[in-house]
C-alpha positions in Angstrom: 0.0 0.0 0.0 1.5 3.3 -1.1 1.1 6.7 0.4 -0.8 7.8 -2.7 -3.4 5.1 -2.3 -3.8 6.0 1.4 -4.3 9.7 0.6 -6.6 8.8 -2.3 -8.8 6.7 0.1 -8.9 9.6 2.5 -9.9 12.1 -0.2 -12.5 9.7 -1.7 -13.8 8.9 1.8 -14.1 12.6 2.6 -16.1 13.3 -0.6 -18.4 10.2 -0.3 -18.9 10.9 3.5 -19.7 14.5 2.8 -22.2 13.6 0.1 -23.7 11.1 2.6 -24.2 13.8 5.2 -25.5 16.3 2.6 -28.2 13.9 1.4 -29.2 12.8 5.0 -31.8 15.3 6.3 -31.2 16.9 9.7 -28.1 17.5 11.7 -25.7 14.7 12.4 -23.7 14.9 15.6 -20.5 13.3 14.1 -17.2 14.9 13.4 -15.3 15.1 10.2 -13.0 12.2 11.0 -15.9 9.9 11.6 -17.5 11.2 8.3 -14.3 10.3 6.4 -14.2 6.8 8.0 -17.8 6.2 7.1 -17.1 7.5 3.6 -14.1 5.2 3.1 -16.1 2.1 4.3 -19.0 3.1 2.1 -16.7 3.5 -0.9 -15.0 0.1 -0.3 -18.3 -1.7 0.2 -20.0 0.1 -2.8 -17.1 -0.9 -5.0 -17.3 -4.5 -3.9 -21.0 -4.7 -4.5 -20.6 -3.1 -7.9 -18.0 -5.7 -8.9 -20.2 -8.5 -7.7 -23.1 -7.2 -9.6 -20.9 -7.0 -12.7 -21.0 -3.2 -13.1 -18.3 -2.5 -15.7 -15.4 -0.1 -14.9 -15.1 2.7 -17.4 -12.5 5.3 -18.1 -14.7 8.1 -16.8 -16.9 8.3 -13.7 -18.7 5.0 -12.8 -22.1 6.5 -11.9 -23.8 3.3 -10.8 -20.9 2.6 -8.4 -20.9 6.2 -7.2 -24.6 6.1 -6.4 -24.1 2.9 -4.5 -21.3 4.4 -2.5 -23.3 7.5 -1.6 -26.4 5.5 -0.6 -24.2 3.4 1.6 -22.7 6.6 3.1 -26.1 8.0 3.8 -27.0 4.8 5.6 -23.7 4.7 7.4 -23.9 8.3 8.6 -27.4 7.7 9.8 -26.4 4.6 11.7 -23.4 6.3 13.3 -25.4 9.5 14.1 -28.1 7.4 15.7 -25.5 5.5 17.8 -23.9 8.8 18.9 -27.3 10.3 19.8 -28.2 7.1 21.8 -25.0 7.1 23.7 -25.6 10.6 25.2 -27.1 10.6 28.7 
């Protein structure tokens, strides 16, 4: 694993996580680091699902894969935000 791939994962995770937060209505009580982590996980799982479903990789933007990743990020941010809200006493 190279430094470029790690930095790329962080950037992609930040974008996917931010899109997930943008599309989730309401305020989410999670920080930017947790948003990036959720985005990275959503990107990895979305890519894996797209490959299993046979979505072809193109030279440009893979829109189907991107939509899967953002939907997973919305779900992930919602779950994490719900867990953070539930842990406050």
